[in-house]
VOGUGU-612301 format. One record per residue (C-alpha): residue number from 0; residue in one letter; x, y, z. Coordinates in steps of 0.2 Angstrom, whole numbers, always signed. Example, Ala and Ser with C-alpha at 12.3 -4.5 7.8 and 13.67 -1.06 7.14 Angstrom:
n: 0, res: A, px: +62, py: -22, pz: +39
n: 1, res: S, px: +68, py: -5, pz: +36
***
This chain:
n: 0, res: M, px: +101, py: +20, pz: +39
n: 1, res: D, px: +88, py: +20, pz: +54
n: 2, res: I, px: +72, py: +26, pz: +45
n: 3, res: K, px: +62, py: +20, pz: +60
n: 4, res: S, px: +69, py: +35, pz: +70
n: 5, res: L, px: +61, py: +47, pz: +56
n: 6, res: V, px: +43, py: +41, pz: +60
n: 7, res: R, px: +34, py: +51, pz: +73
n: 8, res: D, px: +22, py: +43, pz: +85
n: 9, res: I, px: +5, py: +53, pz: +88
n: 10, res: S, px: -5, py: +47, pz: +103
n: 11, res: D, px: -24, py: +47, pz: +102
n: 12, res: F, px: -26, py: +50, pz: +83
n: 13, res: P, px: -38, py: +48, pz: +74
n: 14, res: K, px: -47, py: +43, pz: +90
n: 15, res: P, px: -42, py: +39, pz: +109
n: 16, res: G, px: -32, py: +24, pz: +111
n: 17, res: I, px: -24, py: +24, pz: +94
n: 18, res: L, px: -5, py: +27, pz: +92
n: 19, res: F, px: -3, py: +34, pz: +75
n: 20, res: R, px: +13, py: +31, pz: +65
n: 21, res: D, px: +16, py: +48, pz: +56
n: 22, res: I, px: +27, py: +46, pz: +41
n: 23, res: T, px: +27, py: +65, pz: +36
n: 24, res: T, px: +43, py: +67, pz: +46
n: 25, res: L, px: +51, py: +53, pz: +35
n: 26, res: L, px: +44, py: +61, pz: +19
n: 27, res: R, px: +52, py: +78, pz: +23
n: 28, res: D, px: +69, py: +70, pz: +26
n: 29, res: P, px: +78, py: +69, pz: +9
n: 30, res: Q, px: +90, py: +55, pz: +14
n: 31, res: G, px: +76, py: +45, pz: +23
n: 32, res: L, px: +64, py: +47, pz: +9
n: 33, res: R, px: +78, py: +42, pz: -4
n: 34, res: Y, px: +83, py: +27, pz: +7
n: 35, res: A, px: +65, py: +21, pz: +9
n: 36, res: V, px: +61, py: +22, pz: -10
n: 37, res: D, px: +78, py: +14, pz: -15
n: 38, res: T, px: +76, py: +0, pz: -2
n: 39, res: M, px: +58, py: -4, pz: -8
n: 40, res: T, px: +64, py: -4, pz: -26
n: 41, res: E, px: +78, py: -16, pz: -22
n: 42, res: K, px: +67, py: -28, pz: -12
n: 43, res: C, px: +53, py: -27, pz: -25
n: 44, res: A, px: +62, py: -29, pz: -41
n: 45, res: P, px: +64, py: -48, pz: -40
n: 46, res: L, px: +45, py: -49, pz: -40
n: 47, res: Q, px: +45, py: -43, pz: -58
n: 48, res: P, px: +28, py: -34, pz: -57
n: 49, res: D, px: +20, py: -27, pz: -73
n: 50, res: C, px: +12, py: -13, pz: -63
n: 51, res: I, px: +10, py: -6, pz: -45
n: 52, res: V, px: -7, py: -3, pz: -37
n: 53, res: G, px: -7, py: +10, pz: -23
n: 54, res: M, px: -21, py: +14, pz: -11
n: 55, res: E, px: -27, py: +32, pz: -8
n: 56, res: S, px: -18, py: +42, pz: -2
n: 57, res: R, px: -2, py: +37, pz: +6
n: 58, res: G, px: +0, py: +22, pz: -5
n: 59, res: F, px: +2, py: +35, pz: -19
n: 60, res: L, px: +17, py: +42, pz: -10
n: 61, res: F, px: +27, py: +26, pz: -11
n: 62, res: G, px: +19, py: +18, pz: -26
n: 63, res: V, px: +22, py: +31, pz: -39
n: 64, res: P, px: +41, py: +33, pz: -36
n: 65, res: L, px: +43, py: +14, pz: -34
n: 66, res: A, px: +34, py: +12, pz: -51
n: 67, res: Y, px: +45, py: +25, pz: -59
n: 68, res: Q, px: +61, py: +17, pz: -52
n: 69, res: L, px: +55, py: +0, pz: -58
n: 70, res: G, px: +50, py: +7, pz: -75
n: 71, res: I, px: +32, py: +1, pz: -74
n: 72, res: G, px: +15, py: +9, pz: -73
n: 73, res: F, px: +5, py: +14, pz: -57
n: 74, res: I, px: -14, py: +11, pz: -55
n: 75, res: P, px: -23, py: +21, pz: -41
n: 76, res: V, px: -35, py: +14, pz: -30
n: 77, res: R, px: -46, py: +28, pz: -23
n: 78, res: K, px: -61, py: +32, pz: -13
n: 79, res: P, px: -78, py: +31, pz: -22
n: 80, res: G, px: -83, py: +45, pz: -33
n: 81, res: K, px: -65, py: +50, pz: -37
n: 82, res: L, px: -62, py: +41, pz: -53
n: 83, res: P, px: -71, py: +46, pz: -69
n: 84, res: A, px: -73, py: +29, pz: -79
n: 85, res: P, px: -83, py: +14, pz: -74
n: 86, res: C, px: -76, py: +6, pz: -58
n: 87, res: H, px: -75, py: -10, pz: -48
n: 88, res: E, px: -79, py: -5, pz: -30
n: 89, res: I, px: -77, py: -15, pz: -13
n: 90, res: E, px: -82, py: -11, pz: +5
n: 91, res: Y, px: -70, py: -15, pz: +19
n: 92, res: E, px: -67, py: -14, pz: +37
n: 93, res: L, px: -53, py: -3, pz: +45
n: 94, res: E, px: -46, py: -5, pz: +63
n: 95, res: Y, px: -57, py: +10, pz: +67
n: 96, res: G, px: -72, py: +10, pz: +55
n: 97, res: S, px: -76, py: +5, pz: +37
n: 98, res: D, px: -73, py: +12, pz: +20
n: 99, res: R, px: -75, py: +9, pz: +1
n: 100, res: L, px: -62, py: +7, pz: -12
n: 101, res: S, px: -63, py: +10, pz: -31
n: 102, res: M, px: -52, py: +5, pz: -46
n: 103, res: H, px: -56, py: +8, pz: -65
n: 104, res: Q, px: -63, py: -7, pz: -73
n: 105, res: D, px: -51, py: -5, pz: -87
n: 106, res: A, px: -35, py: -1, pz: -77
n: 107, res: I, px: -28, py: -19, pz: -77
n: 108, res: Q, px: -29, py: -32, pz: -90
n: 109, res: P, px: -32, py: -50, pz: -85
n: 110, res: G, px: -16, py: -59, pz: -81
n: 111, res: T, px: -6, py: -43, pz: -77
n: 112, res: R, px: +7, py: -45, pz: -63
n: 113, res: V, px: +3, py: -33, pz: -49
n: 114, res: L, px: +12, py: -27, pz: -34
n: 115, res: I, px: +2, py: -19, pz: -20
n: 116, res: V, px: +10, py: -4, pz: -11
n: 117, res: D, px: +5, py: +5, pz: +4
n: 118, res: D, px: +13, py: +15, pz: +18
n: 119, res: L, px: +7, py: +4, pz: +32
n: 120, res: I, px: -2, py: -13, pz: +36
n: 121, res: A, px: -12, py: -14, pz: +52
n: 122, res: T, px: -27, py: -26, pz: +52
n: 123, res: G, px: -25, py: -29, pz: +33
n: 124, res: G, px: -42, py: -23, pz: +28
n: 125, res: T, px: -37, py: -11, pz: +15
n: 126, res: A, px: -25, py: -23, pz: +7
n: 127, res: V, px: -38, py: -37, pz: +7
n: 128, res: A, px: -50, py: -25, pz: -1
n: 129, res: T, px: -37, py: -21, pz: -14
n: 130, res: V, px: -34, py: -39, pz: -17
n: 131, res: Q, px: -53, py: -42, pz: -20
n: 132, res: L, px: -52, py: -27, pz: -33
n: 133, res: L, px: -38, py: -36, pz: -42
n: 134, res: E, px: -48, py: -52, pz: -42
n: 135, res: L, px: -62, py: -43, pz: -51
n: 136, res: A, px: -49, py: -38, pz: -64
n: 137, res: Q, px: -42, py: -56, pz: -65
n: 138, res: A, px: -24, py: -49, pz: -61
n: 139, res: E, px: -10, py: -59, pz: -54
n: 140, res: L, px: -5, py: -53, pz: -37
n: 141, res: V, px: +14, py: -55, pz: -35
n: 142, res: G, px: +16, py: -47, pz: -18
n: 143, res: F, px: +14, py: -33, pz: -6
n: 144, res: C, px: +26, py: -19, pz: -1
n: 145, res: F, px: +23, py: -9, pz: +15
n: 146, res: L, px: +34, py: +4, pz: +23
n: 147, res: I, px: +27, py: +0, pz: +40
n: 148, res: E, px: +20, py: -16, pz: +48
n: 149, res: L, px: +10, py: -15, pz: +64
n: 150, res: Q, px: +14, py: -34, pz: +69
n: 151, res: N, px: +3, py: -35, pz: +84
n: 152, res: L, px: -13, py: -31, pz: +73
n: 153, res: K, px: -9, py: -47, pz: +63
n: 154, res: G, px: -14, py: -40, pz: +46
n: 155, res: R, px: -1, py: -51, pz: +37
n: 156, res: Q, px: -11, py: -66, pz: +42
n: 157, res: R, px: -26, py: -60, pz: +32
n: 158, res: L, px: -16, py: -58, pz: +16
n: 159, res: P, px: -14, py: -71, pz: +2
n: 160, res: N, px: +2, py: -82, pz: +2
n: 161, res: V, px: +13, py: -71, pz: -8
n: 162, res: P, px: +29, py: -61, pz: -3
n: 163, res: I, px: +25, py: -47, pz: +10
n: 164, res: L, px: +40, py: -35, pz: +10
n: 165, res: T, px: +41, py: -22, pz: +24
n: 166, res: L, px: +55, py: -9, pz: +29
n: 167, res: I, px: +49, py: -5, pz: +47
n: 168, res: E, px: +41, py: -16, pz: +60
n: 169, res: Y, px: +32, py: -11, pz: +76
***
């Protein structure tokens, strides 16, 4: 199935000069969504994660069904002030600004095998910040899974030496 054809391009969003890859058109397509989640499941199962960490908010869209399919738990990484218990927090740079991420301090036990899932990797800033949160929790990173990779932004080069799985490349 050609799921790349289900992703819509939006010019000049969120600011002039950015070409935004809109996945809402893929999400509304039942066959495309099923194919994406099933393919992610097939690619990620050999990594044998204990849990999936997904970043707010589009990482939730693929991380939760992937965790369900693999029979493991899901840990949300959110923007500051959204989680009620004590949190680890990291500030990071985006391709068009900066932001912060939070994760409950008790969400992951030391040594837990974690797979990071998000919809897209661009410059890698969000993924690197999430790795730093996992380091604070003393988790073991087993890999990354992204629906989309923007190869020209070279985010993959910033990531640790673990498997990086993608479904669509631009």
